[in-house]
N, C-alpha and C positions, 0 to 999 in steps of 0.2 A: 503493501501502498504506500503512494507517494503520500507524505503529510507535509501541509506547506503550512509553517510557521510567522508571525516574522520574526526579525535575529535573536530576540525574547520576547521572554513571557508581557512585560511592559509596555515593550515597539507602541504597540497597536495603541494604547493610551496616551501616551509620549504623540503620536501623532495627532492627533485627537486636542489634545493639551496648545499644538503646536500651531494649530485652524484659530485657538482659542484666544492664544494672544495673538496673534497676527488679530484677530477681530477688535481687541480689544484697543490696539492702536486707534486715533483719530483720523476723522476719515477725510483726505484729502480732497483737496474739490477736482469734482469733475468735470470744470468747465474745459474745458478743453476733449480731443477724440484722445481714447485709449481704447486697446487694445481688451482690455478688460475689464469686468466690472464685476464688484465684490456688494454685498449686503452691507457686511460691515470688514472699517480697514479695509485691505490692500490685498488684492491677490496675490496666493503664495510663488504665480511664475512670474516674473519681470518681460517684460519686453523685448522680443530677440530670442524667446526660448526658443530650445531644438526642437522638444518632442515633448509630450507627455508624460508624467513618470511615473505613468504604470503605463506605458508601452515601450515594443522592444523594436526600436527602430532598424537593428537589424537585422526581423523576425522575417521568414520565406517565404515569397506568395505562389500561391499551388492550392491544388488538391480541393477536398468535397468535405463537409461536415453535416451529416444528415442527424434534427431537430424532430423534436416530437409537440406536439397537443392535441390533447384531448376534445373531445369534441365535433363540431363540423361551422364552416364559415358559406354564405352565401352573399358576399359584400367584398368588395376591393375600395371601397371607400369606408375608412375606420373614423372618419371626421365628421361624422351626422348622425341621432341616433337610430336613423334606420337602419333596420338590415342587422347580420349578423356576422362582423366583419372577421378578414380575414386578421389577425392582431399583430402577429411581426411586424407590418409596417408599421404601424404606429409605438409598438411596444419597444424598437430594435430604433434606434433616437438613430437617424441621419444614415441608415437604410438605402430609403430611395427617394424619400424628400427630406427637403434640409429647413434649418432654419438660422436666425442669423449668427444667434448666440450656440453654444454648445459647455455643455455643463458638462463642469469637472468632477467626477465619481471621487477623485483625491481629497475632496473641499467639502464642506456643510453646504457651501452658498454664493458656489462663483462660476460665472459664464467669459468665456472665450472665444473671441471673435471666430465664425464660421463663414457664414455667407458674407458677412461686414465685418469689414478690414479694422470698422473702430464704432463706438460708442461713445455719446458722449452725454451729461446729464447733469444740475445745478446742486448742490446742495443739499438740498430739500427737496428734489424726484421726483417735483411736479413736473418735471418732461422729462423725457429723451430724442434721442437723436442717434441713428444706424445709416453709417455710410458702408454702400458694397462695395464689397470688390471688385474692379474691374474684369477680369478673370472669369468670375463667377459663367457657369452656362449649363445647361439642360443636360439632361441626357441626348434628345437629341442635337445638339452643338450649337441647340439658337441663344439666345442670351439670357441671365437671370436681374433685370429689368426692376426698375421702380414701380413699374406702372404691374406688372405682377407681383408685387411685394404688397402694393398697396391695396392690389382685388382680391390675394389671399386672406387679408385682414377684417376686411371686410367682410366677405362671405360666410369667412368661419363666424366674425361675431353674430350675425345676422342671420344664418340658416344654418351653423353648425353646430356641434358637442355642447351639450349647457358646461362643459368646461370651459369652452372657446366663447360661448355669448355674458356669461356673467363676470368676464371679467373689460372686456368690449366695453360694457354698459359705464364703467370707468372713464374710459375713454372720452375727451372734451372736443377733440379738432385729432385730425392727421392730415398729414402738410406735405406735400414736397418740395425738399428746402434748394435741392440744388439735384444736377445731375442724376445722380448715384444717392443720394439723402434723402430720407426719410423721418420727420419728426413729431412726436405722439405729445401730447397734452392732455393731465388727467383733471377729470371733475373731482378726485377726491384724495385727499389725504392719506398717502398708501407707501410707503416706501419702497415693498416688491414691486409695485407694476412698470416699475424703469426695467426689470430684469424678466416679468414675463410676456413683456412687450418680445425680450428677444427667443422667444421659443415658442412660435407658432409654427406650422411648417409654413415651407414657400411653395406654393403651386404655380402650375403652369397655367395663366389667364386665356389663351388664346384656346385649349385644349375642352376648357369647360362651356366654350363662347355657342348656347342654343343649347345647353343640357341644362337638366334640373339636376343643381349641387345635393339640395337637401331629401334627394331620393338615389336608394342605394342603388351600385351598382358594378358588374363585374369587367366595366374598361377599366385598363390598363393604366395605372396614373404616370403620368411623365416629371417625372423630381430630376434634382441636379444632384443627388447621393451617390454614393460610392458603387451601387446596384442598380440592377432592374431587372423589373419581372423578368422569365424566362419563361415559365413553364406552370398552368393552372390548370388543374384537375379539381371544379367546385366543390367543395363540401371534403375533398378526400387531401390535396395534395396544394405544394406550391412551389416554386424553387426560385432565388436571385440568382442572377447572374454578373460579377465582376465587370464593371466596366475597362475598359485598359485607356477609355481617352476619360475618363474622371478627371476634371478640369481641376480639383482641390488635394492630388493625390500626393503634390510636394510638400502641405502646406507643413506649419510644426504642430498644428493641430491634428494632424490625418496621420501625420509617419509613424508606423508604425502598429499601422489598426486596418481592416476592412483586406485583413490576408488571405484568406479562401477564395479559390474563383468561384466555386459554386455553395450558397447554403440552402439545406431544402428541409423543409416542414412540410413534416405528414401527418393527419390528421386521423384520430384512433375513439372508438365508441366510451373508453374509458381505461383510466391508467391504469389496470389490473394487464389489458392486453397493451400497453404501448412497453407495459417492464416488459411483456414476455415477449416482444418485438424488440426493445433494446438486449434481451440475451440470448436472440436471436441473430446478432449484429447487424438487425436493420435500420437501427439509429444510433449514431455515434453517444450520444451523452445522455446521463440520467443523472436528475438532481432530485437527492435523499432529502426527506424531511425527519423521519423518525430515527431514534436514532438505535432503535434494535431491530430494524429492520437492518439498518444499515452492519452489523453487527451477523446475521442472520441469513439473507436473501443474499451474499451475491459469490457462494459457494457453485458456479456453475463450470461448464465448460471454458468460453472464453477469456473469463475472470483468471484459470488456473495456469491457462496454458502462455497466458500473459498479451494476448493482443487485446484487453480489457484491463483499468488498472482504476483506483479507487483514490486519491486525492481531498482531504480535507484541509479547507482556504479560511483565515481567522482572517473575523469584519466584526465592523464598530455601529451595524445599521441598525436604528429601534424596532423592537421584534412584530410591532405594527397589534393588529386584533383579529384572533381569529376562530371562529366556536361561533354558537347560534346563539343568531339576532331576534331578538324580539321585538315586532311590530304593533306600537306603541298609536298608530293608527286603529289600529283595531281597542273598542274599553276594555280589551280584556286586560289588555297589557299595558294600560295608561297607570296603572298604577304601581308606584314603584315598593310595596310592600309585596302584590303579585311578583315581581321580577327577581326579589330578592327571594323567594317562598324558590321559585321555579329554581336560581344558583344553588341555594343549601339542597337541594330532592338531588340537581347533577352532582353523584359522589365520583368528584375529580380524582382523587385518589384511587379510588377501585379501579377508574377507568383506566387511568397515563397504567400502571402497573398491570392490566389485564392483555392492554393493547401496545403499546411503546416499551415496556418493562421497567419504569418511571426512570427514564434514562435522562432526560430533557425537565427542563424548569418549566413551571405554567408559565401565563404570558399574567401578572399583573398589574402591570396599566398598558395603556395605547403605545406609550413608548418608553416598552423595559428596555431595556439591554442598551442604555443610554442616558449621559446627563440630562438629557430633554425629561428624563421619568420625574414624577411628584415624587414626595420625599414620605417615609414614614411618619407615620400618627398630624401633628396642628400643621395646620399650611402658618408658613411666618412670613415676617420683612412683609418685600413687596406681593408676592405670593399675594399672602391676607388681602394686604389692602387692597389688592385688584377684585376679591371672592367678595368682600365685606359688604358692599350694598347690595349686592343679591342675595345675602345669608339667609331672609327669611322664603327665597326659590328653590332654594337649593335643598336635592334629599338630602338629610342625614348620614354624617359621614362625610359628605364632599373638605365643607372648611376643619371636622374635628381630628382625619381620619379613617382610611374604608381599609380594613382588606378581607379577603376573600374565605371563604368553612373549607377546614384542612378538608373534610370528607373523612371517612371511614375504610378497614384495610377490607372490611367485608361489602357484598354487594349492595344489601339492604344498610344505609347508614341513619340506625334512630334517630342518632341526635339531631339531624341535619334536616328529616321528618319530621321531627314534630316542630324545631324552629319552622319548618313551612309551615307546618298547618295551622300555628299562634298566629302566621303573619297573613293567613288566607282568612285566620277569623279575624281577624282584626279587620282585611278590608270586607269584610264581610260573605265571605263565603265558611261555608262547615259542611261539612261530608252527612250528606239524609239517606241512609236507607243502602250505604255504600258508593253514594256518587255523591262530588262536590256540586252543593248547590248554591247560587245568592237565595235572598229571603223570600224571592219570589218562584223559590221552586227550578228555576233554570240552570240546566248542567253549566258545568266551566268545560266547556268543548273547543279546541282548536284546533289546525292542522300544521302539521311540520312538513313542509315543501321542499325535496331535496331532487338533485342533477342525478340524473341516472351514467353522467360521463365520468360521475365525481366531480373535482377539483385540483387547480396548477398545486395544493400541498396533500390534501386524501384520496386515495380509491375510492369508486359510489362504496367499495365493500366493504370500508372500514369505517367508511361516514354512517353508513346503516348500523354496523356492531355498535355504533357508540350512542343512536339513537336507541336499538335496542334493548339495551342497558339503562338509557335515562327514561325511557318506557316504564320498564317495570316498575323504576323506582316510582314515578307518576302514581302507579294503578295502586300503592301505598295510599294518596294523597286522595282515592276517587276519582281520580282522571282518567284519563282513556282517550287520549289524542288518535288523529289521524295520521297515515303518512301517506305518503304521497310522491311518486317518484314521476318525472318526464324527461320525455328526452330536450334534448341541450334550446333546441330551437324555442320551445312550449317555454321553460325554463327564464331563458330568456326575458319571451315577452311578459311574464308576472312577474318576474322582481325590477322588473326595469317602469310597473306599470303597478309597482309596493301591491301585489295580488296572492299576498301571503298573511301568515301570523307569523309563525316561525320558520327558518331555516339557515340551511348553513351559511357563513357569511367570513370573509377575510378581504383584508385590505391591509394594504402594505404602505411603511410609512415612514419619511426620511429625515434624516440631519437637518435639513431646510423646512420645515411647512411653514407654510404660509394661504395665501388666499386658495389653496385646492383645499383645504378645509371647510369651509366654505359649501363647497358641493358636495362633500363628506355630509358635514354635520348640519350646514345652514338651515335655519327653516324656511327656505325658498324651493325646498327638498320634498318638505312634507307633501306639497300636491302637484308637484310637476313634474313630469315623469322623467326616468335617466337619470336623476343622482345617484352620489353615494350613500346618501343619508337614506336607509334601506328601513332602517330605528324609525325613522318618523319623528326625530328632536326636534325642537319648536324653543331652544332655550336662547331668554336674550343674552344669561353669564356668558353662554358660548362665546354667540355672535359677537360679546363685545369684547372676549379675550382672542378671539383672532382679529377683528380690528385691532386691539394693544401688537400683538404681533406683526402687522407691520405699519404700525406708529414708531418701533421703538429703534431708539436712535445706539445703543452698546447692548452689548451679547449679554449679560445681565439681567437688563428690560426684557429684553428676548425672552431668552432662560425660563421668566419668571412668570411671563405668558403662557406662554406652551406649557409647562408644570398647572398652571392651575386647570389650563385648559383640561389638559390630562384630570385632573381630579373631578373634573365636571361629568367627561365620560366616562371614566370609571369606577365615581360615584353615582352616575346615572344608572347603572346596571342594566344595561340596556341590550348586553352579551354575553354568554356565559362563556369564559374562555378555556383553553384547552392552555398546550406545550410550543413551547418555539425552543429551535436552536442556535446557539452562541456563535456556532462555527458550519461554514457550507459544508455539504457532503456532496462533492459529486464523482461518480463513476465515468469513465470516457475510453473511447481507444484509446489505446498506450500510445500511439505516435503522434497527439495531438497535445500543444503542449501552452503552456502560459509564461507570463513573464514572475521574474522573482518578486517582483515588487506590486504584490498588490495594494489594491487601494481600500481605502475605509469602507467602501461595499460591498466587498469580497466579490460574488460571482454578479450582481447586479447586474441589471441591462448595459451597455455599455461596454463591463470588462469581459461575458460571455457572449458571441463569437467572439465580437468585435478585435479585442485585444490578442489571442488566440490564432496558434496555427498550424498545418501538418509537416511535425519533419520529415528530409529526407533522409530516404533507408536505399540504405546497397538492397 
């Protein structure tokens, strides 16, 4: 097995500390064109840098990497809400389409110029201006123009996915200021906007003339990125071919990246079938999320004879949230006491030992495993001051401190069941003739909705095992929920429109949370389809913390706002969380390699497959 660690155990934390130290420096005046922009302080890489620190500029070019996804797809337009898109176009930054700036995955909050040769903004970040590189070209050889940029921003802002339209509403004006320059002026005080405006995909305006951008389509998009879409087998497979004439191949921001000639994604009905394909050598990389599976499931011929190998890659990214989310749009789950009762009934300790061997820690907050996580015990200092105006609106434990129940070693945790019954009784629910009912005799009935394709983290079989144990525990409360399995398309349709009571929920979070948090937890997502606010939370306190994150001028104030938001989310009891891993576990073809200097975000998109390469073998 190949183990990759930093030079010593504390190196990853020194890396974070260095970023935070840089972030605490006084903000230089940016009223002049710069090669990069940071939320706080200065970018780590100066003008004239030669390559990103996590890229290998000597990496050989060539070869093929075969990756996989679960589910299916019916659209090559991932920038709108409609359809079931092929996600690699969106999730792999700069693959087919590019943005003006590119995120460094080795720094929490820094962007470097990609299509843009420079960025300029004022000290208060009330406007931002980008200047295009004159050599920027689409894959068909035509130049990327300011007209393409401005059209892309407007069409995404008016017809695109909610992740684009929400930010567009904060743009007061967009104006061309020179042959290759565009300026955005904001109507809202939010320091992150100057960075967000550099991260929108730039599309070719001429390709979309006479077409409805808001409709899903299998039309192959023309982008400026290092890859073009080569072959499409709708719903089954898609491959990307490296463009030998890629305009940006010699840029410092690109050097050592995009090394494979072909990147192929195959789609499988569920994660179990996908793993069998990996074992058979039909796909080249498997990301394992469960420690127990990592230890027991990789003794197969290709691993034993050396065609495959295992790598463990350290990372410093937050845990995010994963588990069962409760939809508070359903009055049944609107009461925090009911949600806490569900958490008490979910015997995590037994489930974790039974299914994962208890190797990985539980998610204790949305930003666990990072400096942004809420601290144990009561909120103090700036964090407490931010929460104080909302004290009477917040569930118990938000300010005072909240911790998940430990659970028991046996299948039925009687202490948890008693605590759940007490909470349900306070909320007006009692067991009548063996069934939990309210004062009018109506049963406590709800549906658990599941995707038969599984998820990015769990196979459908594993998720169903978790649900089965949970359902057995619920029977002790007089609750018998309905469990419904849907195919991927039906599942996406229902979750996009919040037509569920409880379902499996996974949300990755970064070290640079900002405006996207409104899409995740903002009140607009209570009714507007397509947001990530599956729990339906409508919290003025959360809205205020997200706004405070955008207003913060120092790293300390930013951390206080994120920790306060973390308290609101965690003590809101919206999700019954499971476990996470502090390392990335990747099993892969033995001739695939990656740089020794891995970034803060480990195997986050931007690292694999972008920085990987195929070794030349005799």
